[in-house]
Structure formats: structure tokens, C-alpha cells
C-alpha positions in Angstrom: -0.2 0.4 -0.3 1.0 3.5 -0.5 2.2 6.2 1.5 3.4 9.9 1.2 6.0 10.6 4.2 5.3 14.0 5.7 8.4 16.5 5.4 10.1 17.2 8.0 8.8 20.5 9.3 5.3 19.1 8.9 6.2 16.5 11.2 7.8 17.8 13.6 6.5 21.6 13.7 3.3 21.7 12.5 1.4 18.2 13.4 2.8 19.5 16.9 0.8 23.7 16.5 -2.0 22.5 15.2 -2.4 19.4 18.2 -1.7 22.4 20.0 -4.3 25.3 18.5 -6.7 23.0 16.5 -6.1 25.1 13.8 -8.3 24.4 10.7 -10.2 22.0 13.0 -7.6 19.7 14.2 -8.4 17.1 16.7 -5.9 15.1 18.6 -5.7 11.2 17.8 -3.8 9.0 20.6 -2.9 4.8 18.9 -1.0 2.9 21.3 1.7 1.6 19.6 2.9 -2.1 19.9 5.7 -1.3 22.5 2.4 0.6 24.8 4.1 3.8 23.3 1.2 6.7 22.9 1.2 7.6 19.4 -0.6 11.5 18.2 -1.1 13.3 15.6 -3.4 15.5 14.4 -6.2 15.1 12.6 -9.9 16.2 10.7 -12.9 13.7 11.0 -16.2 14.1 9.0 -19.1 12.6 9.9 -21.6 11.0 7.3 -24.6 10.1 8.2 -24.2 10.6 11.8 -21.5 8.4 12.2 -18.2 9.7 12.6 -14.7 8.8 10.5 -11.1 9.0 10.7 -9.6 8.5 7.1 -5.5 8.6 6.7 -4.4 10.8 3.5 -1.6 10.0 3.0 -1.4 6.5 2.9 -0.3 3.8 4.9 0.9 5.8 7.4 2.3 4.2 11.0 -0.5 6.0 13.1 -3.0 3.1 10.5 -0.9 0.1 11.3 -1.0 0.9 15.0 -4.5 0.8 14.6 -5.0 -2.0 12.8 -3.6 -3.6 15.6 -4.8 -1.4 18.5 -9.1 -0.4 18.2 -9.0 1.6 20.9 -8.5 5.4 20.3 -8.7 8.6 22.2 -9.7 11.9 19.8 -9.3 15.3 22.1 -11.0 18.2 21.3 -10.4 22.1 22.5 -13.5 20.2 24.6 -11.4 17.3 26.2 -10.4 13.3 25.8 -13.2 11.1 23.8 -12.1 6.8 24.0 -13.4 5.0 20.6 -13.1 1.5 19.2 -12.2 2.3 15.3 -13.0 -0.3 12.8 -11.7 0.0 9.0 -14.4 0.6 6.7 -13.9 -1.7 3.0 -12.8 -0.2 0.2 -16.0 -0.6 -1.6 -16.8 1.6 1.2 -15.1 4.3 0.9 -16.1 6.8 -1.1 -19.2 9.2 0.4 -16.4 9.1 3.7 -13.7 10.9 1.1 -15.6 12.8 -0.6 -17.1 14.1 2.6 -13.5 14.7 4.1 -12.5 15.9 1.1 -15.4 18.5 1.5 -14.4 19.3 4.9 -10.5 19.5 5.0 -11.0 21.6 1.8 -7.7 22.4 -0.6 -5.1 21.1 2.0 -5.4 17.7 0.9 -5.9 17.8 -2.7 -2.6 17.2 -3.5 -2.7 13.9 -1.5 -6.0 13.0 -3.6 -4.2 13.8 -6.7 -0.5 11.4 -5.8 -2.7 8.8 -3.9 -5.6 8.3 -6.3 -6.9 4.5 -5.5 -10.0 5.0 -2.7 -7.8 2.2 -1.4 -4.8 3.9 -0.9 -6.9 6.2 1.3 -7.6 4.1 5.0 -10.8 4.8 6.3 -11.8 3.9 10.1 -15.7 4.3 11.9 -14.7 5.6 15.0 -17.7 4.1 17.8 -17.5 5.4 21.3 -16.2 3.0 23.9 
């Protein structure tokens, strides 16, 4: 599966600022690594038909692998932290979620979808409050 590695500035500086400020509707996703350590990533979730979804715009990232291994995640906003149970969405059911996500996230994510145009390249997870 494809993966678009973020540039150094994004990974080391911008992501921290996005998580601290919630810029552009960012939430902080906390996942558990196989080692038991936690990884935090800024994400933008989208609601479609009353269900909350998590989308990986960069493809098969490390957080995606961690979520598959340990599906309980935490989303933190300025309001607080909420635990969720995630489940991966089959490729043939991703298109409406990806369309809603692209509409919400805007131009920020268009380059990722040009480089990875196949819905199979963008893991999508449903989030159910735990």
C-alpha cells in the first residue's frame, strides 16, 4: 500500500502546532503502539450519516498500522478527550466518506488525493464511542 511521508517541517513543527491549537478543526488522535507507547497525530474527522470517520490522507501510515493492531483510540479536542473503538471500512464503501472528507478538509488535502487517487490508498475507519 502507498504512503506519502510528511516533510520534516510538517512532522516536527506543524503537527505539534495543529494539535495544540486545533487549527482547521484538527483533533489529536492518540493511538497505542505495539510497544505500549502512545503516538499522537493531528487529524480531521468527518461525520457522514451520523457516523464519525477517521481518514488517512497519506495512505498506509504508522498510525494506521497501530489502529489496526489496537483499535481503541482517543480523540482530543479543546473540549476534552473521548475514547473510541475503530473499525476499518471496506474499500468499496469508502467513496462517500472520502468525498465528505475532501469537502471538509478542502485544498489542504487535494495534493494527497492527486498523488494517491485510488480509494484503497486511503484507509478509513468508523469511530464508535467506547
